[in-house]
C-alpha positions as CSV (number, residue, x, y, z in Angstrom):
1,M,-21.7,93.6,19.2
2,F,-20.9,96.5,22.0
3,H,-22.5,96.7,25.4
4,A,-22.2,99.8,27.6
5,G,-19.8,98.0,29.7
6,D,-17.6,96.8,27.1
7,A,-14.1,98.2,26.9
8,V,-12.6,99.3,23.8
9,A,-9.1,98.6,23.0
10,V,-7.3,101.7,21.8
11,E,-3.9,101.4,20.5
12,P,-1.6,104.1,21.9
13,R,-0.1,107.0,20.0
14,A,3.7,106.3,19.9
15,T,5.4,108.3,22.2
16,V,9.2,109.0,22.8
17,S,10.4,109.5,26.5
18,A,12.6,111.9,27.7
19,K,15.9,110.2,27.9
20,P,16.6,109.8,24.6
21,A,15.7,113.5,24.0
22,T,17.7,114.4,26.5
23,L,20.7,112.3,24.5
24,A,19.3,113.7,21.6
25,G,19.8,117.2,22.5
26,V,23.2,116.8,23.3
27,G,24.1,114.9,20.4
28,A,22.8,117.8,18.3
29,I,24.6,120.4,20.6
30,A,27.8,118.6,19.8
31,F,27.0,118.6,16.6
32,G,27.0,122.0,16.1
33,V,29.7,123.4,17.9
34,L,32.4,120.5,17.4
35,T,31.9,120.4,13.7
36,T,31.8,124.5,14.0
37,V,35.3,124.6,15.9
38,A,36.8,121.6,14.0
39,T,35.9,123.7,10.6
40,F,37.9,126.9,11.9
41,V,40.8,125.4,14.1
42,V,41.8,122.7,11.1
43,N,41.1,125.8,8.4
44,A,41.8,123.2,5.5
45,P,42.9,125.0,2.2
46,G,40.0,125.3,-0.1
47,S,38.5,127.9,-2.9
48,N,41.2,129.7,-4.1
49,Y,44.7,128.5,-4.6
50,T,47.1,130.3,-2.2
51,P,50.7,128.7,-1.5
52,S,51.0,129.9,2.0
53,D,47.9,128.6,3.4
54,V,48.6,125.1,2.2
55,T,51.9,125.6,3.6
56,S,50.7,126.5,6.8
57,Y,48.2,123.8,6.6
58,L,51.1,121.5,6.2
59,T,53.4,122.4,9.6
60,K,54.1,120.1,12.1
61,G,52.3,121.8,14.8
62,H,48.9,122.0,12.8
63,E,49.2,119.0,11.5
64,I,49.0,117.5,15.1
65,V,46.3,119.9,16.2
66,T,44.2,118.7,12.9
67,I,44.4,115.1,13.9
68,V,43.1,116.2,17.1
69,F,40.3,118.4,15.5
70,L,39.4,115.4,13.2
71,H,38.6,112.9,16.2
72,L,36.3,115.5,17.7
73,A,34.7,116.0,14.0
74,L,34.2,112.6,14.2
75,F,32.5,112.8,17.7
76,A,30.3,115.5,16.4
77,L,28.6,112.9,13.7
78,V,27.9,110.6,16.5
79,G,25.9,113.7,17.6
80,L,24.3,114.2,14.5
81,V,23.4,110.3,14.2
82,M,21.9,110.7,18.0
83,L,19.7,113.7,16.5
84,L,18.1,111.6,13.6
85,A,17.8,108.7,15.5
86,Y,15.6,110.8,17.9
87,L,13.3,112.6,14.9
88,R,13.4,109.0,13.3
89,D,11.6,107.6,16.4
90,A,9.4,110.8,17.0
91,V,7.8,110.8,13.6
92,Q,6.8,107.1,13.3
93,A,3.1,107.2,14.8
94,S,1.6,107.5,11.4
95,P,2.1,105.3,8.2
96,A,2.9,108.5,6.5
97,G,5.3,109.2,9.0
98,R,6.8,105.9,8.8
99,R,7.8,105.9,5.5
100,A,9.6,109.8,6.1
101,A,11.4,108.0,8.9
102,G,12.9,105.2,6.7
103,V,13.9,107.7,3.6
104,A,14.9,110.6,5.8
105,W,17.2,107.9,7.9
106,G,18.8,106.4,4.9
107,L,19.4,110.0,3.5
108,G,21.0,111.2,7.2
109,I,23.3,108.3,7.4
110,A,24.4,108.6,3.7
111,S,25.1,112.3,4.7
112,V,27.3,111.4,8.2
113,A,29.1,108.8,5.4
114,A,29.8,111.6,3.0
115,A,31.0,113.7,6.2
116,A,33.0,111.2,7.8
117,A,34.9,110.6,4.4
118,G,35.4,114.1,3.8
119,W,37.3,114.7,7.0
120,A,39.1,111.6,7.0
121,I,40.7,113.3,3.7
122,V,40.9,116.2,5.1
123,G,42.8,114.7,8.4
124,G,44.5,112.1,6.3
125,Q,46.9,114.3,4.6
126,S,48.2,115.7,7.9
127,I,48.6,111.5,9.0
128,A,50.3,110.9,6.0
129,H,52.7,113.7,5.9
130,L,53.8,112.7,10.0
131,E,53.9,109.3,9.1
132,G,55.6,109.9,6.0
133,G,58.3,112.1,7.5
134,K,60.5,114.5,5.0
135,G,61.1,111.8,2.4
136,L,57.0,112.0,1.8
137,V,57.0,115.3,-0.8
138,V,53.5,116.4,-2.5
139,A,53.4,119.2,-4.5
140,L,51.2,122.1,-2.8
141,P,48.8,122.5,-5.7
142,V,47.7,118.5,-5.1
143,T,47.6,118.9,-1.4
144,H,44.8,121.7,-2.2
145,M,43.1,119.6,-4.7
146,L,42.6,116.3,-2.1
147,S,41.5,119.1,0.5
148,E,39.3,120.7,-1.5
149,V,37.8,117.2,-2.2
150,G,37.3,116.7,1.8
151,I,35.7,120.0,1.7
152,V,33.0,119.1,-0.9
153,L,32.3,115.8,0.7
154,I,31.9,117.5,4.0
155,F,29.8,120.7,2.4
156,G,28.5,119.6,-0.7
157,S,27.3,116.0,-0.4
158,G,27.1,115.4,3.2
159,S,25.5,118.9,4.0
160,I,22.8,118.1,0.6
161,L,22.2,114.9,1.9
162,L,21.3,116.1,5.6
163,G,19.0,118.9,3.8
164,C,17.2,116.3,2.2
165,A,16.4,114.6,4.9
166,L,15.5,117.5,6.7
167,V,13.0,118.3,3.8
168,V,11.5,114.4,3.6
169,L,10.9,115.0,7.5
170,L,9.2,118.6,7.5
171,P,5.5,117.1,7.0
172,A,5.8,115.1,9.8
173,L,7.5,117.4,12.3
174,R,4.4,119.0,13.2
175,D,3.2,117.1,15.9
176,V,7.2,117.1,17.2
177,F,8.5,120.6,16.9
178,P,6.9,123.9,17.6
179,T,6.0,126.4,14.8
180,W,8.4,128.3,15.3
181,L,11.2,125.6,15.2
182,R,9.6,123.6,12.0
183,R,10.2,127.4,10.0
184,F,13.8,127.3,11.3
185,T,13.9,123.8,10.1
186,V,12.9,124.9,6.8
187,L,15.5,127.3,6.5
188,A,18.2,125.0,8.0
189,A,17.1,122.5,5.2
190,V,17.7,125.4,2.6
191,C,20.9,126.1,4.0
192,A,22.4,122.7,4.1
193,V,21.6,122.2,0.3
194,A,23.2,125.1,-0.4
195,G,26.2,124.2,1.8
196,L,29.0,124.3,-0.7
197,A,28.1,128.1,-1.0
198,F,30.4,127.4,3.0
199,F,28.5,130.4,5.0
200,P,24.8,128.9,5.1
201,F,26.4,125.8,6.3
202,F,27.0,127.3,9.7
203,I,22.8,128.4,9.9
204,V,22.5,124.3,9.8
205,M,25.0,124.1,12.6
206,L,22.9,127.3,14.7
207,W,19.7,125.1,13.7
208,S,21.5,122.1,15.6
209,V,22.4,123.8,18.7
210,V,19.0,125.5,19.0
211,T,16.9,122.0,18.6
212,G,19.3,120.4,21.0
213,A,18.7,122.9,23.6
214,W,15.0,122.9,23.4
215,L,14.9,119.1,23.1
216,I,16.8,119.0,26.6
217,R,14.4,122.1,28.1
218,S,11.2,120.1,26.6
219,T,12.5,117.4,28.6
220,S,12.9,119.0,31.9
221,A,10.0,121.3,31.6
């Protein structure tokens, strides 16, 4: 039985400190910017087969550039993990949020693994040609095919799984994101699922940069 003077223990709502939000914001911006830059600089052959595109991709100078940007693309995925970890922690205040966080985290890590494998295939061809020297001769159509497999892992498997992770998180983001950013997240999720169409993928990259900027600004406000 409670009396007027008795203190009632109230379980505090889960909160996320400013430091993780700032780190997540930096990671989100890095993911969007570095992935976009790496995609256009590496310019891995895909879609319609053009021998000149494959030959340009395999020139010695471009092979070195590809290897450099392979590292940057993988660093970008570290940024995505930082963003996903923040969102996982931020939505765990309720039982439903905890379930969504667990599922989304699993989908997000699968997305990162698929994209990392794709970038490894894209960059691995350049490494193989550099290390193999002139004795390594691969038919141009085979190089194109392998490059296409890498692209599908990045823009297909990786992007689609990321879109699914965002869909799972959406209901739990009501207390995390403002309305306009939740609506942008809906668009980003749809574009991520349509990532194989190539151009929608860069809407996801824009969403990542905008989300990162909002996270950094919200912690300094």
